[in-house]
N, C-alpha and C positions, 0 to 999 in steps of 0.2 A: 746484515742489511738485505742481502739477496733472499735469505730465508723469510724475513718479514715481508718483503715484497711479494714473494710467492704465496705466502699465507693470505696476504691481503687480496691477491688476485683470485685465489681459490674461493675465498669468501664471497667476492663479488660474483664470480661465476655461479656459485651455489645459490645465491639470492636470485640471480637472473633465471636459472633453471627452475627454481621453485615458482617464480612469478609466471614463467612460461607454462609450467604445468597447471597452475591455477587458472590461467587464462585459456587453456586448451578447450576446444569445442567439446561439449559433453558427448557428442557422438563418437569422438576419437577414443573414448574410454570403454567402448562396447566391443564385445567379441562373442563368438559362439552363439548360443541360444539367445542371449540378450540382444545381440546385433540382429539376429534373424527376426526377433519380435519387433524391434524398431522398424526394420525395413518393411515388415508386413503392415505395420500401422501407417507408414508413409504411403503405401499403395492403397490404403482404405480411407485415408483422410482427405477431405476437400476443405481448403481454406474458406472461411466465411466471407472473405473480401479479397480483392486484388487479383485473384487468379481463379479460373473456372475449372482447371484440371485437378487431378489428384496431386497430392503433395509431392510425390516422387517426380511427376512430370513437370510441375511448377518449378522445381529446383533445377531442372535441366534446361530451362529456357535461357536465352541469351541475356535478357533483362529480367532478373529474378525478382519476384514479389517479396518484399521485405517480410511480410507476414508469414510467408511460407518458410523463410529461414527461422523466424521466431518459433513457429509451431514445430519445426524439425528439432530445434534445440530443446523445446519444452518436452517433447516426447522422449528424447534421449535422456534428459535429466531424470524423468520419472522412471524410465526403464533401468537406468543406472542404480537408482535407489531401491529397486526391486518390485516396483508396481507391476501388476499383471495387466493383461490386455483390457479386461473389463474396467479396471480402475483408471487406466490411462484414458480410455474412451469417455468415461464419465467426466473426468477432469476437462477434457477437450470440449465436451458438450457444455459444461458450465462456463467455460471461457467464451465460447461462441455466443451463448445467451447473454453474457455480460457485455461483449464488445461489438456485436453486430451493429453497424451504424444506424440501421433503421429502427432499432429498439425504441419503444415509447419513452419519452423523457418525463421525469417526475417534476412536480411543482415544488420548488424549494426557494424560500425567501432568504437571501443571503445578506440582506440589509442588517447591519449591526452584528453579524456573526463574526466570531473570532477567526482570524485568518493568519496563515503562516506561508511563507514562500513568496514567489513573484506574483504580485497582484495583477500584473498585466498578462499573465500566462493564459493561454487558450485551453489548457488542461486544468479543469476544476474538479477537485476531489472533495466530497462532503462526507464527513464521518458522523453518524449518529452514535453516541457512546454514553456509557453509564460510568459513574465514578467507582462503582463496586463490581464492575465486570472484569474478571481476570484477563480475558483476552484483550480487552480495551487497554489494559495497563501495559501490554506489550506492543500492540499494533499502532496505537495513537502516537507514542513516542518514536516508534520506528518511522512512521510516515512523516512526522515532524522533522526528523533528522534527514530523511531523503530529500524533502523539498527545501530545506534551509542550508544543508551542508553536504548532502550526499549526491547520488547520481541523478536526482531530479531537480537539483538547484537550477533555477532559471527556466525550468520546463513546466513546473506545475505549482498550483496554489492549493493549500489545504484549508478547508473550513470545518469548524467544529460545531456540532449541534447537540446539546445535552438531551439525553433520553434516559431518564431514570427507570430502572426495571424494578417493579414493585416487589418482586420476590427477593431482592437483594437488600439486606439490612443496611441502612445508612445511605441508600441510593438517593432519596429525596433530599437529605441534608447535603450530600455531596454535590447533587445537581444545583442546589441553591448556592453552594460555595463556588461552583464554576461561574454561575451568573454574576455573583458578587465580584469575583476577581475580574471578570470581563468589564463590568460597569466601572470598576476602579482602575482600569487600564493595565492590568498585569495578568491577563488570562493565561498566556502560555507558560510563563515562569511558574505560576501557581499549579496549572494542570500537570505539568511535568513533575513538579514536586509531589503532588498528591499521588500520581501514579508510581513514582519512585518509592513512595512510602506505603505502597498498597498493602503489604503484609502487616503493617503497624496501624492500619486505619482505626480511628476512633473519632466520633463526632466532636468530642472535646478538643481534639488536636487541630481541627480545621482552622481556628484563628491563629494558633501557634505557627502553622505552616504558612499562613498568610504573612505574618510578621517576618518569617524567615526569608521571604522573597521580596521584601520591601513594601508590603501593603500596610497601611495604617490599621492597627488592630481594632481601634474603636470604630472607624469607618466601615471596616469589614463586618464587624458585629452587627452594625445597623443594617447593612445590605442583606445579611443572612435572613433577616426577618421582614424585609420590605415587601409591600404589596406589589410594587412594580416588578421586583425580581421574581416573585412567585408567578405573576402573570406571564412573564417571558418564558419561564421554565415550562409552564402549562402549554403555552402556544407552541413551543419547540416539540414537546411530546405529541401534541395533537397533529402537528404537521407530519411528524414521522409516521404516526399511525395511518394518516391519509395516504402516505407513500408506501404502505405495506410493511413498515418496519415492525418486527416482532421480537427480535433479539439484537444484541449488540456484540461487537461493532457491526453496523451495516454501512456499507460504503456505496456512494453513487459517483460515477465518473462521467463528467459532462452530462449529468442528469439521468444517466442510465444506471439501473440497479446492478451492482456487482455481485456475482454469485460464486466467484472463483476462490482459490486458495489465498490465505492472508500472510504467507511467509514473505520475507523480505525479497527474495529473488523473484518470486512470481509477481509481486506488486510492482517492483521496478520494471519488469519486463512488460506488463500490460500497460503501465502508464507511459513507458517509452513508446509502445505501440500507438497509443492514443496521440502522443506528441507527433509521431511520424504522420499519422492520418491527418491531423488538423493542419499540419504544415505541407501536406500533399507530397510527402516523401514516400512514395509507394513502392518504387522499384530501385534496384541497384544492379551493377554488372554481375554476371554469373560467378566470376572469380572472387567476389567480395564475400568474406565469411561473416 
């Protein structure tokens, strides 16, 4: 009995230590030359909002700019994975171009667009995506998870705009399938199915996947060739082109073109940043990590 209790206790402690390690601030994992590089970048970086000093000085203020903490951790994450000074600075510049509040807003018509997440959210993410884009097949499901069940649940809403890329075989047919699923009220189940089957894509399978997610096959077949559906797809593509979309996925955050990295951690961070901004949560106490 005592042995079992001890083993159980050790297991719990192990899990707690693993969780604590995973949650540790990225800067805590730096030492030597890597730490020196991060500190150099702290002294050279100015937050694009919230604080007018260099990052290292912003972090020492009594009421700390939340963005300064985010940029600190962003720098450390990049240095930990081995990025050099030039690469980190380029990533920070892309982030600043994307997230500066004064950046010009794009004209995007969301009426009738497929949405996921909290429709009342003040953080609106629009994804222009192609059915045959390999990056879209990863980024769109990831964003969908974040806004419906992950760290952005209740904080952000995701809208999808089909944008077929002519160089991708099957992109037009896939785009029509997206529109058909939307018009039949099953867009997200269908889109997630199509992306999950990315490596098995074939135009002939589009109706099969529709049936698999509960769409009437005959109705779907009709929509695939409907003039109204094609008009919607063409309008979505034209709108993207007017907004400077050339490749997919292209994201807009509250109307601002996003130029940054598309990995889960970075997307979660920048969208959390936007949630803080719109809710006017700009500062926190110095001791808060």
